[in-house]
N, CA and C atoms as a LAMMPS dump frame, in Angstrom:
ITEM: TIMESTEP
0
ITEM: NUMBER OF ATOMS
312
ITEM: BOX BOUNDS ff ff ff
-5.0000000000000000e+02 5.0000000000000000e+02
-5.0000000000000000e+02 5.0000000000000000e+02
-5.0000000000000000e+02 5.0000000000000000e+02
ITEM: ATOMS id mol type element x y z
1 1 1 N -395.741 425.102 420.144
2 1 2 C -395.96 423.641 420.177
3 1 3 C -394.557 422.996 419.777
4 2 1 N -393.759 423.856 418.942
5 2 2 C -392.329 423.294 418.683
6 2 3 C -391.567 423.414 419.742
7 3 1 N -391.679 424.477 420.655
8 3 2 C -390.948 424.482 422.027
9 3 3 C -391.226 423.47 423.052
10 4 1 N -392.454 423.049 423.096
11 4 2 C -392.922 421.893 423.94
12 4 3 C -392.233 420.536 423.384
13 5 1 N -392.325 420.472 422.132
14 5 2 C -391.695 419.272 421.597
15 5 3 C -390.236 419.184 421.725
16 6 1 N -389.53 420.301 421.981
17 6 2 C -388.083 420.354 422.126
18 6 3 C -387.811 420.114 423.747
19 7 1 N -388.628 420.725 424.377
20 7 2 C -388.381 420.741 425.882
21 7 3 C -388.543 419.268 426.587
22 8 1 N -389.728 418.628 426.095
23 8 2 C -389.974 417.305 426.658
24 8 3 C -388.774 416.392 426.564
25 9 1 N -388.14 416.148 425.52
26 9 2 C -386.942 415.273 425.362
27 9 3 C -385.721 415.708 426.209
28 10 1 N -385.648 417.134 426.264
29 10 2 C -384.606 417.544 427.162
30 10 3 C -384.874 417.288 428.659
31 11 1 N -386.088 417.667 429.055
32 11 2 C -386.495 417.394 430.319
33 11 3 C -386.286 415.93 430.849
34 12 1 N -386.679 414.999 429.986
35 12 2 C -386.73 413.406 430.318
36 12 3 C -385.123 413.204 430.359
37 13 1 N -384.215 413.67 429.508
38 13 2 C -382.859 413.371 429.59
39 13 3 C -382.364 413.746 430.828
40 14 1 N -382.492 415.102 431.277
41 14 2 C -382.061 415.574 432.509
42 14 3 C -382.589 414.874 433.786
43 15 1 N -383.927 414.454 433.672
44 15 2 C -384.401 413.756 434.849
45 15 3 C -383.89 412.411 434.972
46 16 1 N -383.714 411.796 433.87
47 16 2 C -383.048 410.578 434.035
48 16 3 C -381.58 410.301 434.386
49 17 1 N -380.774 411.32 433.894
50 17 2 C -379.477 411.557 434.299
51 17 3 C -379.444 411.723 435.789
52 18 1 N -380.099 412.829 436.176
53 18 2 C -379.907 413.103 437.603
54 18 3 C -380.533 412.014 438.492
55 19 1 N -381.522 411.098 438.123
56 19 2 C -381.914 410.041 439.003
57 19 3 C -380.852 408.845 439.052
58 20 1 N -380.261 408.788 437.852
59 20 2 C -379.345 407.735 437.872
60 20 3 C -378.026 408.058 438.735
61 21 1 N -377.604 409.278 438.708
62 21 2 C -376.496 409.779 439.369
63 21 3 C -376.698 409.705 440.905
64 22 1 N -378.037 410.026 441.198
65 22 2 C -378.33 409.989 442.793
66 22 3 C -378.26 408.633 443.258
67 23 1 N -378.979 407.604 442.375
68 23 2 C -379.035 406.273 442.896
69 23 3 C -377.798 405.498 443.126
70 24 1 N -376.804 405.89 442.028
71 24 2 C -375.518 405.041 442.122
72 24 3 C -374.632 405.622 443.276
73 25 1 N -374.728 407.082 443.429
74 25 2 C -373.786 407.521 444.65
75 25 3 C -374.358 407.135 445.867
76 26 1 N -375.691 406.977 446.071
77 26 2 C -376.16 406.515 447.419
78 26 3 C -375.788 405.102 447.723
79 27 1 N -375.754 404.254 446.481
80 27 2 C -375.398 402.874 446.864
81 27 3 C -374.021 402.761 447.25
82 28 1 N -373.132 403.616 446.706
83 28 2 C -371.679 403.486 446.97
84 28 3 C -371.311 403.886 448.504
85 29 1 N -372.028 404.785 448.92
86 29 2 C -371.837 405.254 450.307
87 29 3 C -372.758 404.72 451.422
88 30 1 N -373.566 403.783 451.129
89 30 2 C -374.476 403.269 452.009
90 30 3 C -373.865 402.481 453.164
91 31 1 N -374.28 402.75 454.358
92 31 2 C -373.457 402.057 455.448
93 31 3 C -373.691 400.566 455.583
94 32 1 N -374.815 400.077 454.847
95 32 2 C -375.133 398.773 454.926
96 32 3 C -374.022 397.945 453.992
97 33 1 N -373.198 398.59 453.097
98 33 2 C -372.2 397.888 452.397
99 33 3 C -370.798 397.782 453.132
100 34 1 N -370.732 398.4 454.424
101 34 2 C -369.537 398.459 455.179
102 34 3 C -369.72 397.237 456.139
103 35 1 N -368.766 396.282 455.996
104 35 2 C -368.764 395.171 456.807
105 35 3 C -368.155 395.672 458.394
106 36 1 N -369.015 395.043 459.374
107 36 2 C -368.728 395.247 460.628
108 36 3 C -367.785 393.981 461.207
109 37 1 N -366.605 394.393 461.788
110 37 2 C -365.683 393.504 462.247
111 37 3 C -365.683 393.688 463.741
112 38 1 N -365.853 392.5 464.401
113 38 2 C -365.795 392.554 465.899
114 38 3 C -364.245 392.266 466.456
115 39 1 N -363.83 393.02 467.35
116 39 2 C -362.412 392.78 467.827
117 39 3 C -362.392 391.918 468.991
118 40 1 N -361.667 390.985 468.958
119 40 2 C -361.581 390.01 470.024
120 40 3 C -360.186 389.938 470.449
121 41 1 N -359.965 390.105 471.673
122 41 2 C -358.648 390.053 472.429
123 41 3 C -358.057 388.785 472.281
124 42 1 N -356.601 388.589 472.277
125 42 2 C -356.07 387.062 472.444
126 42 3 C -356.621 386.409 473.566
127 43 1 N -356.709 387.056 474.693
128 43 2 C -357.117 386.408 476
129 43 3 C -358.548 385.8 475.711
130 44 1 N -359.373 386.595 475.133
131 44 2 C -360.812 386.258 474.861
132 44 3 C -360.861 384.973 473.936
133 45 1 N -360.033 385.072 472.865
134 45 2 C -359.868 384.164 471.899
135 45 3 C -359.519 382.625 472.534
136 46 1 N -358.61 382.702 473.488
137 46 2 C -358.048 381.284 473.919
138 46 3 C -359.271 380.964 474.823
139 47 1 N -359.753 381.938 475.717
140 47 2 C -360.886 381.54 476.687
141 47 3 C -361.929 380.904 475.749
142 48 1 N -362.513 381.342 474.746
143 48 2 C -363.52 380.981 474.051
144 48 3 C -363.101 379.552 473.414
145 49 1 N -361.932 379.459 472.911
146 49 2 C -361.576 378.234 472.228
147 49 3 C -361.293 376.995 473.103
148 50 1 N -360.631 377.33 474.285
149 50 2 C -360.206 376.328 475.125
150 50 3 C -361.546 375.911 476.029
151 51 1 N -362.248 376.825 476.615
152 51 2 C -363.204 376.516 477.722
153 51 3 C -364.559 376.022 476.923
154 52 1 N -364.658 376.358 475.664
155 52 2 C -365.921 375.886 474.917
156 52 3 C -365.734 374.447 474.501
157 53 1 N -364.561 373.918 474.546
158 53 2 C -364.424 372.461 474.204
159 53 3 C -365.252 371.631 475.073
160 54 1 N -365.317 371.898 476.392
161 54 2 C -366.198 371.078 477.348
162 54 3 C -367.414 372.028 477.875
163 55 1 N -367.456 373.133 477.931
164 55 2 C -368.448 374 478.463
165 55 3 C -369.392 374.686 477.594
166 56 1 N -369.042 374.733 476.319
167 56 2 C -369.798 375.609 475.422
168 56 3 C -369.788 377.152 475.88
169 57 1 N -369.907 378.139 475.027
170 57 2 C -369.608 379.369 475.095
171 57 3 C -370.639 380.003 476.201
172 58 1 N -371.721 379.443 476.145
173 58 2 C -372.789 380.15 476.997
174 58 3 C -372.593 379.792 478.552
175 59 1 N -371.927 378.645 478.731
176 59 2 C -371.834 378.275 480.189
177 59 3 C -370.702 378.809 480.847
178 60 1 N -369.612 379.147 480.242
179 60 2 C -368.414 379.536 480.933
180 60 3 C -368.558 381.026 481.163
181 61 1 N -369.197 381.565 482.313
182 61 2 C -369.41 382.823 482.663
183 61 3 C -368.471 383.395 483.585
184 62 1 N -367.564 384.164 483.279
185 62 2 C -366.505 384.761 484.302
186 62 3 C -367.148 385.278 485.52
187 63 1 N -368.342 385.919 485.337
188 63 2 C -369.056 386.627 486.396
189 63 3 C -369.642 385.762 487.53
190 64 1 N -369.649 384.452 487.323
191 64 2 C -370.093 383.527 488.24
192 64 3 C -369.329 383.313 489.49
193 65 1 N -367.914 383.625 489.361
194 65 2 C -367.188 383.333 490.519
195 65 3 C -366.049 384.515 490.838
196 66 1 N -365.513 384.43 491.977
197 66 2 C -364.435 385.624 492.262
198 66 3 C -363.272 385.185 491.595
199 67 1 N -362.288 386.038 491.621
200 67 2 C -361.063 385.741 491.117
201 67 3 C -360.259 384.533 491.867
202 68 1 N -360.285 384.538 493.171
203 68 2 C -359.719 383.363 493.968
204 68 3 C -360.385 382.016 493.548
205 69 1 N -361.764 382.122 493.284
206 69 2 C -362.368 380.899 493.074
207 69 3 C -362.09 380.386 491.755
208 70 1 N -361.886 381.412 490.701
209 70 2 C -361.47 380.995 489.328
210 70 3 C -360.164 380.504 489.199
211 71 1 N -359.254 380.806 490.105
212 71 2 C -357.697 380.349 490.115
213 71 3 C -357.894 378.674 490.286
214 72 1 N -358.695 378.352 491.277
215 72 2 C -358.817 377.096 491.83
216 72 3 C -359.417 376.315 490.758
217 73 1 N -360.506 376.849 490.043
218 73 2 C -361.148 376.199 489.153
219 73 3 C -360.547 375.938 487.779
220 74 1 N -359.704 376.977 487.346
221 74 2 C -358.91 376.9 486.146
222 74 3 C -357.818 375.775 486.385
223 75 1 N -357.147 375.85 487.741
224 75 2 C -356.168 374.844 488.14
225 75 3 C -356.656 373.265 487.904
226 76 1 N -357.975 373.282 488.527
227 76 2 C -358.704 372.014 488.31
228 76 3 C -358.961 371.352 486.907
229 77 1 N -359.395 372.323 486.026
230 77 2 C -359.74 372.114 484.732
231 77 3 C -358.389 371.702 483.926
232 78 1 N -357.27 372.338 484.264
233 78 2 C -356.103 372.007 483.594
234 78 3 C -355.536 370.567 483.879
235 79 1 N -355.864 370.244 485.17
236 79 2 C -355.258 368.849 485.571
237 79 3 C -356.289 367.743 485.092
238 80 1 N -357.428 367.988 484.617
239 80 2 C -358.306 366.88 484.323
240 80 3 C -357.648 366.212 482.981
241 81 1 N -357.938 365.008 482.885
242 81 2 C -357.539 364.069 481.658
243 81 3 C -356.03 364.304 481.38
244 82 1 N -355.353 364.054 482.626
245 82 2 C -353.671 363.991 482.633
246 82 3 C -353.004 365.316 482.43
247 83 1 N -353.809 366.455 482.738
248 83 2 C -353.156 367.748 482.663
249 83 3 C -352.825 368.189 481.247
250 84 1 N -353.542 367.73 480.224
251 84 2 C -353.248 368.136 478.828
252 84 3 C -354.38 368.97 478.234
253 85 1 N -355.215 369.455 479.189
254 85 2 C -356.378 370.224 478.61
255 85 3 C -356.038 371.566 477.95
256 86 1 N -354.927 372.211 478.516
257 86 2 C -354.48 373.452 477.919
258 86 3 C -353.011 373.655 478.427
259 87 1 N -352.307 374.623 477.903
260 87 2 C -350.95 374.772 478.357
261 87 3 C -350.925 375.819 479.325
262 88 1 N -349.769 376.005 480.039
263 88 2 C -349.549 377.072 480.992
264 88 3 C -349.734 378.417 480.434
265 89 1 N -349.415 378.683 479.173
266 89 2 C -349.46 379.815 478.572
267 89 3 C -350.97 380.12 478.22
268 90 1 N -351.837 379.249 477.908
269 90 2 C -353.287 379.196 477.625
270 90 3 C -353.918 379.632 479.049
271 91 1 N -353.366 378.888 479.946
272 91 2 C -354.08 379.233 481.411
273 91 3 C -353.789 380.558 481.769
274 92 1 N -352.78 381.169 481.562
275 92 2 C -352.276 382.715 481.89
276 92 3 C -353.336 383.507 481.154
277 93 1 N -353.499 383.316 479.82
278 93 2 C -354.408 384.082 479.061
279 93 3 C -355.875 383.901 479.545
280 94 1 N -356.354 382.631 480.021
281 94 2 C -357.744 382.44 480.232
282 94 3 C -357.872 383.233 481.575
283 95 1 N -356.947 383.123 482.536
284 95 2 C -356.94 383.825 483.913
285 95 3 C -357.005 385.284 483.706
286 96 1 N -356.297 385.945 482.747
287 96 2 C -356.266 387.271 482.448
288 96 3 C -357.674 387.827 482.022
289 97 1 N -358.326 387.067 481.157
290 97 2 C -359.57 387.393 480.598
291 97 3 C -360.537 387.14 481.756
292 98 1 N -360.571 386.088 482.495
293 98 2 C -361.569 385.907 483.553
294 98 3 C -361.425 386.905 484.679
295 99 1 N -360.148 387.078 485.002
296 99 2 C -360.067 388.047 486.144
297 99 3 C -360.639 389.615 485.966
298 100 1 N -360.616 389.932 484.606
299 100 2 C -361.161 391.253 484.403
300 100 3 C -362.757 391.281 484.468
301 101 1 N -363.319 390.017 484.382
302 101 2 C -364.693 390.005 484.546
303 101 3 C -365.149 389.236 485.688
304 102 1 N -364.549 388.748 486.53
305 102 2 C -364.911 387.823 487.738
306 102 3 C -365.784 388.8 488.652
307 103 1 N -366.339 388.011 489.38
308 103 2 C -367.381 388.678 490.524
309 103 3 C -366.448 389.304 491.458
310 104 1 N -366.867 390.519 491.987
311 104 2 C -366.158 391.311 492.76
312 104 3 C -366.558 390.911 494.387
């Protein structure tokens, strides 16, 4: 009976220490705690920022037109409202982004 009285507290201590160590280590390495960061190219960033001002992100779909059609469309968009819709550098970045995704 004395042996059982001594073993029970020891078993409880070992059990509780083991459980605590397991739960804290699994929390520290959980993939849910790792943030996911999406990478956006500079060209995509300009495309999203500039084109979404008028068209929204869902409407400006590069696969709707060919490369040649997009050059004319982007030229027309730049000339609207006095030609100050976006800069020539932004136009170049937009066309780089679109041309990689245009209809073939």
